[in-house]
N, C-alpha and C positions, 0 to 999 in steps of 0.2 A: 303292331309289330316293332319290335325293338330295331332301331337303325344298325347295320353292320359295323362292327369295330367299337361300338360303346360298351360292351360287355364280353365276358367270356366265361365259359363254364369251368367249374371246378369241384372236386370230390370233397366234401366236407363231414365231419361227424355231426349228426344231428341227434340231440337227446330230447326224448319225449317220452312221458309216462314212465320214467324210471328205466329206460332203456335207451343204448346208444346204436345207432345204425349208420352206415355211409351212405350218402345220397349226393347226387349232382345237383349243384346250386350255380347260380348266375351271378358273377360280381362285376361291379362296374370298372371300366379301365380308366386310369389317369395317366397323363404325359405331360412331359415339360414343353412349354412353349416360350423361345426367347424372341424378345422384340428389339428390333433396332429402328431408331427414328434417326433419318439424317447421319447415318453411319455410328450412331452412339447407341450402345446397348442400354436400353431402358429398364428391362425387368425381365424374369423368367416366370411365367405363369404355371401353374399345375392345373390342368384342366381336362376335360372328355374331348377326345381327338375329332373334333368336327367342327365346322364353321370357323376355322383358325383366323382367317382373315376378318370376319366379323369381329370375332373376339379381340384382335390386336387393334384394330381401327376403335372399337368401343372403349377399349382400356386407354387409347390415346386421346380420346373425346374427354373420358373420366379426369385424365391428368391435365386437361387444358391445352393439350398441344395441338389438337386438331378442333377446328369449329365448323368446317363446311366441306362439302366434297371438294370445292374448288382448291382447298389447301393441299390436297394430295396430288404430287408430281408423278410418283412412281409407287406401284404396291405389287409385291411378290412374295410368295410363300413357299417354303419347301417342306410339305407335310411330313414327309417320311423322317426328316432329321429334326422338326419341330422347330422351325426358323422363319421369321416373318420379317421383311424389310419395308419400311415405309419412307419415302423421300418427299419432304414438304415443299412447297412453292417459297417458304419462308424459313430458310435453313438458321437465321438468327435466333429462332425460338429455342435452339438447343443451349443457348448459354443460360437458361434457367433449369436445366435437368441436372436432376441431383445424381449421385453415384448408382450404377445399376444395382437391383436388388432382387431377391428371389422371394416370391410370393406363394405362400400357400393356399389351398383352397377354402379355408376358413376364415382367415383374417381380413380385415380393411386392408384395401390395396392402395399403395403408393400415397400420394398426396390428396386423394379424393374425399378422406374423412375429414371433419371439422370438430375441433375441440369446443367451440361455443359460436353463437350466433352473430359475433361482431367481426367476423372475418369472411363475411359472403359479399362484400363490395364488388369484387370482380364478376360476379355472376348477375346479369341483368333480370329484371323481373319477367317471369314467363306469363304471357297474355293469351287468351283465346276467346273465340266468338262462338264457340260450340258446345253448348250445354248438352247432357245426355240423361237418361232416364234411369232410375234404380233398377228397373226390369234388364234394361241393356246390359248393365255392369254385371248383374247377377248370372245373366245369360254368358257373358265373357268367362266370369270364373267357372261356370259349368263346363265350358268349352275347355279351358285349361286342364281341369281335371280329367276331362274324358280322354284327351290326348295324351296324359302323361303316362304312357305306357311302360316307359324305363322304371319310373318311380314304383310303380304298382308290382313291377317284377322283382326288383331289387332293394327298394327302399333306400337307395344310396346317391339319388341325385335331387337337384332343386330344379323347379320350372320357372321360366320367365318368357313373356310374349309381348310383341309389339301388336296394338289393335286399334281398330276404330269402334264406333258405335254398333257398327254391323257385323263384327267378327275379328278373328285373328288375322293378322297379316303375315306374322312370322313367330314361329314359337321354338324354344331351345331348351333342352335339359342338360345339365351339367353338374359335376360333382362339387362346384362351388357356385354359390348363390350370385356372387358377385361376376362370376364368369357368363352366367345365364343373362344377366341383365346386360352386360357388356356387349355380348354377341346380339342380342335385341337392338341395342342403341347403334351398334356398328351397321347393322343391317339397314336401318334408318338412313344412315348417312350415306352408305354405299349405293343405295338405291333413290337417293336424292328424295326421301319421303318427307312432304310437308308436315312438320309436327303439330300445326295448330289444332287440329281436332284429334290427336293420338293419346293412346293409353298406354301405361306401361302396366301389364299384368303380373302378378308374381304369386308364387306359392308359399313364401315364407314372410318372415316379419319385415317390416319398412323401417330400416334403420337410416340414421343421418346421412351415411355415405351413400346410400342407394337413392335417397332423396336428392342429393346433390348430383349424382350421376343424371337423374331424370331432368334436374335444371339445366345442366350444361348441353344437354340435347334438346332444350326448348319443349320437354314433353308436360302439358299441363294437368294431367292426371295420373295418378299412382294407385293402383287397385291391388289389394290382396285379400286372401282367405285369412290371413293372420293379423297380428297386430302391429301398429306403428310404435316407435319409441315417442318419448316426450320430446326430445330434441329434435326429431323428424318432423313433428308436427309444427314445433316453433319455426324451424327453417322454412316449412310448407308456407306458413302464413306471411314471412317476410319475402320469399322468392315467388309468390303467385301461384302455388301449385295445389291442387285438390288432392287431399288424401282420404282415401276410402279405405277401411279394414274391416275384419271380420265379416267378409261377404261370403255367407255360407246359405244354402237353401233359399230361403226367402226374406233374408235379414242382412243389413250392412249398416256400417257406421260412418258418418261422414266428419271428418276433423278439421277441415279447413275449406274456406271457399265453398260452403253449403249450396250457395245459389247455382252454381253449377251442376247438381245432381236434382233433377226434377222427380217428384214423386209419381207423376202420373205422365203419360205419353205426350210428346209435343204435338200440338195440333198443326196440321199442315192445310 
């Protein structure tokens, strides 16, 4: 079932077999969300109108402005007007904020993307003590696809989820793939989820800016049914993140830190 508010019906002309007819179709909804950090407007994101607190917090993590739940002093959201305010316990962090910007649903966001691998020193190495099996990862991908109801109905959203080896902990669909990722990472911080054994599960490609988002949230494994980019894999090797792509059916590819993905179940 599609979540209320994410879509609206509209009459459209459908051309099939040489004929045009009017039918009712479902279109995804997108709305702006303006994010204020310590009274400074950071950005306006165009997004699906759900989990706005998670989205804003995840975006601030990706921008390097939030690092833990303890950083947040106050958090409030006016969903009707699309406004989110976050006050930090470290207001001096605002000195590094650039001018406010408008971010659409397709482009890389803010300062999260990197032009090369030589600018990653501020992000510490991600470590984990929790390997998983290929079968567990394939199960997570199947769960993501099974629950992606809005995509199947509209074809207009991306999916992302936070998971552990047993299943999905939180899942979001959004008109922007970066937004869906930020919502998942924002959920992790707001719920003080230990990232050590967590997995970021995606429907789309693993680009370098997505990889860096995972690194800032200390997520050790990024899993997708699609491909990673070359730069994403380079970053993953330097930042300590396992990248798994083309996870479909009974197959997947492991691009970095292969020792964390076991071909057979762990013996207990």
